[in-house]
C-alpha positions in Angstrom: 93.0 95.5 65.5 92.4 96.0 69.2 93.8 99.6 69.0 91.5 100.3 66.0 88.5 99.0 68.0 89.4 101.2 71.0 89.7 104.3 68.8 86.3 103.6 67.2 84.8 103.2 70.6 86.2 106.5 71.8 85.0 108.2 68.6 81.5 106.7 69.1 81.5 107.7 72.7 82.4 111.3 71.9 79.5 111.5 69.4 76.8 110.5 71.9 75.0 113.6 73.0 72.0 112.5 75.1 69.0 114.7 74.6 67.8 116.6 77.7 64.4 115.2 78.8 61.8 117.0 80.9 62.4 117.8 84.5 60.2 114.9 85.8 62.2 112.3 83.8 65.5 113.8 84.9 64.4 113.7 88.6 63.3 110.1 88.2 66.6 109.1 86.6 68.7 110.8 89.4 66.4 109.2 92.0 66.9 105.7 90.5 70.7 106.2 90.8 70.5 107.2 94.4 71.1 111.0 93.9 69.4 114.1 95.3 66.5 114.8 93.0 64.8 117.5 95.1 66.7 120.5 93.6 64.4 123.2 92.2 67.1 125.0 90.2 66.8 123.8 86.6 70.5 124.5 85.8 71.7 122.4 88.7 69.2 119.7 87.8 70.4 119.5 84.2 74.1 119.5 85.3 73.5 116.7 87.8 71.6 114.7 85.2 74.3 115.2 82.5 77.1 114.3 84.9 75.3 111.1 85.9 74.6 110.1 82.4 78.2 110.6 81.4 79.3 108.6 84.3 77.1 105.7 83.4 78.0 105.9 79.8 81.7 105.6 80.8 80.8 102.5 82.7 79.3 100.8 79.7 81.9 101.9 77.3 84.6 100.5 79.6 82.8 97.2 79.5 82.7 97.3 75.7 86.5 97.7 75.5 86.9 94.4 77.3 86.5 91.9 74.4 86.6 89.0 76.8 83.3 90.2 78.3 81.4 91.8 75.4 81.8 92.6 71.8 81.1 96.2 70.7 77.9 95.5 68.9 76.5 93.4 71.7 75.7 96.4 73.9 73.0 97.4 71.4 71.8 93.9 71.0 71.5 93.4 74.8 69.4 96.6 75.1 67.1 95.5 72.3 66.7 92.1 74.0 65.9 93.8 77.3 63.2 95.9 75.6 61.6 92.9 74.0 61.7 90.9 77.3 60.1 93.8 79.2 57.4 94.0 76.5 56.5 90.4 77.1 56.2 90.7 80.9 52.7 89.7 82.1 53.2 88.3 85.6 55.5 89.0 88.6 57.2 85.7 87.8 58.0 87.0 84.3 59.4 90.2 85.8 61.7 88.2 88.1 63.0 86.2 85.2 63.8 89.3 83.2 65.5 91.0 86.2 67.6 87.9 86.9 68.6 87.5 83.2 69.7 91.1 82.7 71.3 91.8 86.0 74.3 90.1 84.6 74.8 93.1 82.3 73.1 96.1 83.8 73.6 97.8 87.2 70.6 97.6 89.5 69.8 101.3 89.3 70.1 101.3 85.5 67.9 98.2 85.2 65.3 99.9 87.5 65.4 103.0 85.2 64.7 100.9 82.0 61.9 98.9 83.7 60.4 102.1 85.0 60.1 103.4 81.5 57.7 100.7 80.4 55.2 101.8 83.1 54.7 98.4 84.9 52.1 98.5 87.7 54.8 98.7 90.4 56.3 101.6 92.3 59.9 102.7 91.7 60.8 102.0 95.4 59.3 98.5 95.3 61.0 97.7 92.0 64.4 98.8 93.2 64.0 96.8 96.4 63.2 93.7 94.3 66.1 94.3 92.0 68.6 94.8 94.9 67.4 91.6 96.6 67.8 89.6 93.3 71.2 91.3 92.7 72.4 90.1 96.1 71.1 86.6 95.3 72.8 86.6 91.9 76.1 87.6 93.5 75.8 84.7 96.0 75.0 82.3 93.2 78.1 83.4 91.2 80.4 83.4 94.3 79.2 79.9 95.2 79.9 78.7 91.7 83.4 80.2 91.8 84.1 78.7 95.2 83.0 75.3 93.9 85.4 75.5 91.0 88.3 76.6 93.2 88.0 73.9 95.8 90.8 71.7 94.4 93.4 74.5 94.4 96.0 74.8 97.1 94.2 76.1 100.2 96.4 79.2 100.3 95.4 80.1 96.8 91.7 79.0 97.1 91.0 81.3 100.1 93.0 84.2 98.7 91.1 84.0 95.4 87.7 83.6 97.0 88.5 86.7 99.2 89.4 88.6 96.0 86.0 87.7 94.3 84.1 88.5 97.5 85.8 91.9 97.4 84.4 92.6 93.9 80.9 91.1 94.5 79.3 94.3 93.2 80.9 93.7 89.8 78.5 91.0 88.6 80.1 91.2 85.1 83.5 90.3 86.5 82.0 87.4 88.5 80.1 86.1 85.5 83.3 86.3 83.4 85.2 84.4 86.1 82.5 81.7 86.3 82.6 81.2 82.6 86.4 80.9 82.5 86.6 78.5 85.5 83.8 76.3 84.1 86.3 75.3 81.4 88.1 72.1 82.6 91.2 73.1 80.5 91.3 76.6 82.0 90.7 75.3 85.5 93.6 72.8 85.1 95.8 75.6 83.9 94.9 77.8 86.9 95.5 74.8 89.3 99.0 74.1 87.8 99.9 77.8 87.9 98.8 78.3 91.5 100.6 75.2 92.6 103.9 76.3 91.0 103.5 79.8 92.5 102.9 78.3 96.0 105.9 76.1 95.6 108.1 79.1 94.7 106.8 81.1 97.6 107.4 78.3 100.1 111.0 77.6 99.0 112.3 81.0 97.9 110.1 83.7 99.6 108.9 82.1 102.9 109.0 85.5 104.7 106.4 86.8 102.2 104.0 83.9 102.5 101.6 85.6 104.9 101.5 88.9 102.9 100.8 87.0 99.7 98.1 84.7 101.2 96.7 87.0 103.9 93.1 85.8 103.7 94.3 82.2 104.2 96.4 83.1 107.2 93.6 85.2 108.7 91.6 82.1 109.0 94.3 79.9 110.6 93.8 78.7 114.2 97.3 80.0 115.1 96.4 83.6 114.1 93.0 83.5 115.7 94.4 82.1 119.0 97.1 84.8 119.2 94.5 87.6 118.5 92.1 86.2 121.1 94.9 86.1 123.6 95.9 89.7 122.9 92.2 90.8 123.2 92.0 89.0 126.6 95.1 90.6 128.1 94.9 94.1 126.6 92.4 96.7 125.3 95.0 98.6 123.3 94.2 97.1 119.9 90.9 96.4 118.1 90.2 93.1 116.5 90.4 94.7 113.0 93.8 96.3 113.8 95.1 92.9 114.9 93.9 91.1 111.7 95.9 93.6 109.6 99.1 92.4 111.2 101.0 89.2 110.4 101.5 86.4 112.9 105.1 87.3 113.8 104.0 90.9 114.6 101.1 89.5 116.7 103.4 87.1 118.6 105.8 89.9 119.4 102.9 92.1 120.6 101.5 89.3 122.7 104.9 88.7 124.3 105.5 92.4 125.0 102.1 92.8 126.6 102.6 89.6 128.7 105.9 91.0 129.9 104.5 94.4 130.6 101.6 92.9 132.5 104.1 90.7 134.5 106.1 93.8 135.4 103.0 95.8 136.3 101.8 92.9 138.6 105.2 92.7 140.2 105.2 96.4 140.8 101.7 96.2 142.2 102.7 93.6 144.6 105.8 95.6 145.6 103.7 98.7 146.2 101.3 96.7 148.4 104.3 95.2 150.2 105.9 98.6 151.0 102.6 100.0 152.2 102.4 97.2 154.7 106.1 97.6 155.6 105.9 101.4 156.3 102.6 101.0 158.2 104.6 98.9 160.6 107.1 101.8 161.2 106.8 101.6 165.0 108.4 98.1 164.9 111.3 99.1 162.6 114.6 100.5 163.6 115.8 103.7 161.9 118.4 101.7 159.9 115.9 99.1 158.7 113.3 101.9 157.8 115.9 103.7 155.7 117.0 100.5 154.0 113.4 99.8 153.1 113.1 103.3 151.6 116.1 102.7 149.5 114.7 99.4 148.3 111.3 101.0 147.5 113.0 103.7 145.4 114.6 100.9 143.3 111.5 98.7 143.1 108.8 101.2 142.5 108.1 103.6 139.6 108.0 107.4 140.2 104.2 107.2 139.9 104.0 104.5 142.5 106.2 106.4 144.9 103.9 109.4 144.5 100.9 107.2 145.2 102.6 105.8 148.3 103.3 109.2 149.7 99.7 110.3 148.8 98.4 107.2 150.6 100.2 108.2 153.9 99.3 111.8 153.4 95.6 110.9 153.9 96.3 108.4 156.7 99.5 109.1 158.8 101.5 112.3 158.6 104.1 111.0 161.0 105.0 108.2 158.6 104.7 110.6 155.7 107.3 112.9 157.2 109.7 110.1 158.0 109.3 108.9 154.4 110.0 112.3 152.9 113.1 112.7 155.1 114.4 109.3 154.3 113.8 109.7 150.6 115.6 113.0 150.5 118.6 111.5 152.3 118.7 108.5 150.0 118.6 110.8 146.9 121.3 113.0 148.4 123.6 110.0 149.1 122.9 108.6 145.7 123.8 111.9 144.0 127.0 112.1 146.0 127.9 108.5 145.0 127.2 109.3 141.3 129.6 112.3 141.4 132.5 110.0 142.5 131.8 107.1 140.1 
C-alpha cells in the first residue's frame, strides 16, 4: 500500500506544471525566498523561478511521503485552511495567530509568499521579519517541550537527544512530530526503557565508545571543560572548537604532552640563562673548566639555543665568542673521533 501511495505521489508530482506568472510576481517570489530578483534577463528570471518552484515542490512532496507527519490529501486541505484563515484576518493579532498556526506546516518564506498574495497592509520586509521572529519563538517552544519530556531519560541520552533536536531546529515539522510522539505516556515509557537498555549495553560492552556515542553529554562534563581550560591556559596551539571535537583521553594526552614540552622549554631556558652567566665569567675560569662547561652546554642546549648564545656574545664580547667557537669546534672534533671508535 505504501509503495502504491509513493508511486501515485511521484505521478502527481510529475504532472504539476506551474504556470509562468508575470515578471513582477516571479521577482517577488524569488525575493521572498532570499534569491537575487534583480536580473533583467527574462530567460534567467524564468529559469530561476522555475528552479525555485521545483525545489519547494520537492520539499512538500517529501513531506507528503511521510505518513507519520501528513496524509497525502492533507496538503490541499492545509492550503485551503490557510486561505480561509487569511481571508478572516482583520487585526495584527489575527495575523499573528494565523502565522503561528501555519508555521508548523509552511516554511517562513513560503508562508510570507502566500500572505503577500492577499494584499494585507504590510510590507514584504516587515512581514518576513515578523514571521522569522515567530518562527524562532515556535522553535523554542517546541524544543522546550521536547526537553521537558526527555528530562527523566538517562542524562547521557537526554543531552544527546536534545542536542540532536537543537541541530534540526529549522525543521519545525520534525520538532512538531517529535513533540506529538513524546507527549504519549506509552511512547515516552518505551523510549525511556530503550535508552536505558542501550546505555547499559554501552557501559558494560562498549565503554571505549561511550564518549563518541554520547558526545554532547561529555562535552558538558566538568572533567572535559577543566581539561580544555587547562590546555587553553598553557598553549595557543588549539582553538576551543578544535578541543571540543576531541574526546577526554585525547585531551588528557595533549595536556600532558604540552605540560612536558613546557617543562623542558623552561628547563632549557634556565640552562641558557645559566650558561650565559657562566661564560660571561670567563676571566675567572680555567681553560679546563671553560671547555668542560662548553661540552655541558652542547648537551644541555638545543642547536637554536647554542646559536642564540653565540649571537648574544657576538654583540657583546668577541673575545668570549672566539673562545666559545674554538672550544665548540674542539668538542665536536673529539666527539666525532670518539664516535668512530665506538
